[in-house]
C-alpha positions in Angstrom: 95.2 184.8 136.6 94.2 181.6 138.5 96.8 178.9 138.4 95.5 175.4 137.5 96.0 173.0 140.4 97.4 169.7 139.3 100.1 168.9 141.9 99.6 169.3 145.6 102.2 169.0 148.4 100.9 167.8 151.8 103.0 168.5 154.9 102.3 166.0 157.7 101.5 162.3 157.7 99.2 162.0 160.7 95.6 161.0 160.2 94.7 164.4 158.7 97.7 164.4 156.3 97.2 160.8 155.2 93.5 161.3 154.7 94.1 164.4 152.6 96.6 162.4 150.5 94.0 159.7 149.9 91.1 162.1 149.1 93.1 164.4 146.9 94.6 161.5 144.9 91.1 160.0 144.5 90.0 163.4 143.1 92.7 163.2 140.4 95.5 165.4 141.9 99.1 164.4 141.9 100.1 164.4 145.6 103.6 164.5 147.2 103.7 164.2 151.0 106.3 164.9 153.7 106.6 164.1 157.4 109.5 164.5 159.8 108.8 161.3 161.5 110.2 157.9 160.8 106.7 156.4 160.3 103.2 157.6 159.5 100.7 158.3 162.2 101.6 161.5 164.1 100.1 161.2 167.6 98.4 157.9 166.7 101.7 156.4 167.8 103.1 153.2 169.2 106.3 153.0 171.3 108.1 149.7 171.6 111.0 149.1 174.0 112.4 145.7 174.9 109.3 143.4 175.1 107.0 146.3 176.1 104.6 148.3 174.0 102.7 151.5 174.6 100.1 153.7 172.8 101.7 156.8 174.2 99.8 159.4 172.1 96.1 159.0 171.2 94.5 156.4 173.5 91.5 155.4 171.4 89.1 156.9 168.9 85.4 157.0 168.3 83.4 157.0 165.1 80.2 159.0 165.1 80.1 160.4 161.6 78.9 157.9 158.9 81.9 158.6 156.6 84.4 157.9 159.3 82.4 154.9 160.6 82.6 153.4 157.2 86.4 153.7 157.2 86.7 152.3 160.7 84.5 149.4 159.7 87.0 148.6 156.9 89.9 148.7 159.4 88.0 146.4 161.7 87.3 144.0 158.9 90.9 144.0 157.9 92.1 143.4 161.5 93.8 146.8 161.7 91.4 148.1 164.4 89.2 146.6 167.1 86.7 147.7 169.8 88.4 148.3 173.1 85.9 146.8 175.5 87.4 148.6 178.4 86.2 149.5 181.9 86.7 153.3 181.7 85.6 155.8 184.2 87.0 158.7 186.3 89.1 159.0 189.4 87.8 161.3 192.1 89.4 161.6 195.5 91.2 158.3 195.0 88.0 156.5 194.0 87.3 155.1 190.6 83.8 155.9 189.3 82.5 153.9 186.3 81.6 155.9 183.2 78.1 155.8 181.7 78.9 156.3 178.0 77.9 153.7 175.4 79.8 154.9 172.3 82.3 152.2 171.2 86.0 153.0 171.6 88.3 151.7 168.9 92.1 151.1 168.9 94.5 150.2 166.2 95.8 146.6 166.2 98.5 145.7 167.1 99.2 149.4 167.9 97.5 152.8 167.5 99.6 153.5 164.4 98.2 150.6 162.4 95.2 152.6 160.8 97.7 155.2 159.8 99.7 152.5 158.0 96.6 151.4 156.3 95.9 155.0 155.1 99.5 155.3 153.9 99.2 152.2 151.8 95.8 153.3 150.5 97.0 156.6 149.1 99.0 157.2 145.9 101.8 159.5 145.3 105.2 159.9 146.9 105.4 159.8 150.7 108.7 161.1 152.1 109.2 160.1 155.8 112.0 161.4 157.9 111.9 164.7 155.9 111.3 168.0 157.5 109.9 170.9 155.5 111.8 173.9 156.7 110.5 176.7 154.4 108.0 177.4 151.7 108.5 180.2 149.1 106.6 181.4 146.1 107.6 183.8 143.3 104.7 186.1 142.6 101.0 185.5 143.3 100.7 182.9 140.5 104.0 181.1 140.9 104.4 177.6 142.1 105.1 176.8 145.8 108.7 175.6 146.4 109.3 173.6 149.6 112.8 173.4 151.0 114.6 171.3 153.6 116.8 172.6 156.4 119.8 172.8 154.1 118.0 174.9 151.6 117.6 172.1 149.2 114.5 171.9 147.0 112.1 169.2 148.1 109.3 169.7 145.6 107.6 172.3 143.4 103.8 172.2 143.6 100.8 174.2 142.6 99.2 174.1 146.1 100.1 173.2 149.6 98.2 171.5 152.4 99.6 171.9 155.9 98.4 169.4 158.5 101.1 170.0 161.1 100.4 171.6 164.5 99.5 175.4 164.2 102.7 176.6 165.7 104.8 174.6 163.2 102.5 175.7 160.4 102.9 179.3 161.4 106.7 179.2 160.8 106.0 178.1 157.2 103.5 180.8 156.4 105.6 184.0 156.3 104.4 184.6 152.7 100.7 184.2 153.6 99.6 186.8 156.0 96.0 185.6 155.8 96.9 182.2 157.3 98.8 183.7 160.2 95.7 185.0 161.9 94.0 181.6 162.5 97.3 179.9 163.2 98.4 182.5 165.8 95.0 182.5 167.4 95.1 178.7 168.0 96.2 177.5 171.5 97.5 173.9 171.8 98.5 172.4 175.1 101.5 170.2 175.4 101.4 166.8 177.2 104.0 165.0 179.2 103.5 161.2 179.0 105.0 158.6 181.2 105.1 154.9 180.2 105.7 152.4 183.0 105.6 148.6 183.5 105.0 146.9 186.8 105.7 143.4 188.0 103.7 142.0 189.8 100.8 143.7 188.1 99.1 146.6 189.7 95.6 145.7 188.4 95.5 142.9 191.1 95.4 145.6 193.7 93.0 148.0 192.1 89.5 148.0 193.6 87.5 147.6 191.5 89.6 146.4 188.6 89.5 148.9 185.7 91.4 149.7 182.5 91.3 153.5 182.1 90.3 156.7 183.9 90.0 160.4 183.4 91.5 162.2 186.3 89.8 165.4 187.5 92.5 166.7 189.9 96.2 167.2 190.3 98.9 166.6 187.7 97.3 163.9 185.7 94.5 164.0 183.1 94.4 160.3 182.0 95.7 156.9 183.1 95.3 153.6 181.2 96.4 150.0 181.4 97.8 149.5 177.9 97.8 145.7 178.2 94.0 145.7 178.4 93.8 146.7 174.7 93.3 144.0 172.1 96.5 142.7 170.4 98.8 144.0 173.1 101.4 142.0 175.0 100.2 140.6 178.4 102.3 142.9 180.5 101.2 145.4 183.1 102.1 148.4 181.0 100.6 151.8 181.9 100.3 155.1 180.1 100.0 158.3 182.2 99.1 161.6 180.5 99.6 164.8 182.4 97.1 167.7 182.2 97.7 170.6 179.9 98.4 173.2 182.7 100.9 170.9 184.4 102.6 170.1 181.1 102.9 173.7 180.3 104.4 174.6 183.7 107.0 171.8 183.5 107.5 171.7 179.8 111.3 172.0 180.0 111.9 169.8 183.0 114.2 166.8 182.8 112.6 163.5 181.9 113.8 161.8 185.1 112.1 164.5 187.2 108.8 164.2 185.2 108.8 160.4 185.6 109.2 160.7 189.4 106.6 163.4 189.6 103.9 161.7 187.5 104.5 158.3 189.1 104.0 159.8 192.5 100.8 161.5 191.4 99.6 158.2 189.9 100.0 156.2 193.1 98.4 159.0 195.1 95.5 159.1 192.6 94.8 155.4 192.6 95.3 155.0 196.3 98.2 152.5 196.3 101.6 152.6 198.0 104.4 153.7 195.6 106.3 151.0 193.8 109.2 151.2 191.4 108.4 150.1 187.9 110.5 147.5 186.1 110.7 149.8 183.1 109.8 153.5 182.7 110.3 156.3 180.2 108.8 159.8 179.5 107.8 161.4 176.3 107.0 165.1 175.7 104.3 166.0 173.2 104.8 169.7 172.5 101.5 170.0 170.7 98.8 167.6 171.9 95.4 169.1 172.8 93.8 172.2 171.2 92.3 174.6 173.7 90.3 176.5 171.2 89.1 176.3 167.6 89.4 179.5 165.6 88.4 177.9 162.3 85.5 175.6 161.3 86.9 172.3 160.2 89.5 173.7 157.8 91.0 176.9 156.3 91.5 177.4 152.5 92.8 180.3 150.5 92.1 180.0 146.8 94.3 183.1 146.1 97.3 181.6 148.0 96.5 178.0 147.0 97.2 177.1 150.6 95.1 174.9 153.0 95.2 174.1 156.7 93.5 171.2 158.3 93.9 168.8 161.3 92.4 167.8 164.6 92.9 171.3 165.9 90.3 172.5 163.4 87.7 170.0 164.5 87.6 169.2 168.2 91.0 167.6 168.7 90.0 164.0 168.0 91.1 161.4 165.5 87.7 161.5 163.9 88.0 165.3 163.7 91.4 165.0 161.9 89.8 162.7 159.3 86.7 164.9 158.8 88.8 168.1 158.6 91.0 166.6 155.9 87.9 165.4 153.9 86.3 168.9 154.1 89.5 170.7 152.9 90.1 168.2 150.1 86.5 168.7 148.9 87.0 172.5 148.9 90.2 172.2 146.9 88.4 169.9 144.4 85.5 172.3 144.0 87.9 175.2 143.5 90.0 173.4 141.0 86.9 172.4 139.0 85.8 176.1 138.9 89.1 177.3 137.5 89.9 174.3 135.3 
């Protein structure tokens, strides 16, 4: 017997989870969403401390697919996103080399989490933030899914579940679905140590030539950017430093103070400036940041289990990929529900 799908639980409120919430609700499903974070957005995040602000997760996004470009155009029109007209290149042997790409780079305004807030407001159905889904159980092949919190309390009973959390976290929820364990276990996702630092006087006065962001092709770092160069940000010399995946894996459990010192040292060596103490500094560890492989094509859906997986890890690791992955899964669920309804 095929259970009719009317109510869907979505776990995760990053770009993929929020997009799935919007798409599924628009298709006529009742949707209940959960996320462990205090606000929506996942890695499209914004860190505020004192008078400083940082985009310490995703740095920008592009919009190549017409569907995503239409959404981004609406964000821009609403003032929730803008083009980051930045001088971005690469750092090689201490020298900055200008990039040659012409694809527009967008950022949320006033922070990277603003588009996620727009998606959260656009969707219908309950959205429970600060709520961790600890377990999923189902009685029989045709019974409803029951999602529980860490204390064993029932969060929701739903006909189907969409998981948009990182693969390792999703794997712990899929004990009852052996078919889902294979793609999840096969996915490799790198961590990322991030350091946020503010300098006064500003470093950009000493950089030759002046630039706003750079991919780093050697050493501990993978990316460095002057956060204050983005539209809508405070006029402070705030920098975001992202470590590479290999370095982050090696030092995943190191103390934050050690990580700060190590990455700041690598930063000054990379840009060719004498070391200087920041006026404010902090480190953040993203345990799941950049997918290293892609075992599934855009999404995974099991009609028999009424369970779907989607996220940036299914579609190239980008913000646009998260959006397109959620759209594709939502459409597959709609088609399935139509066929059994």
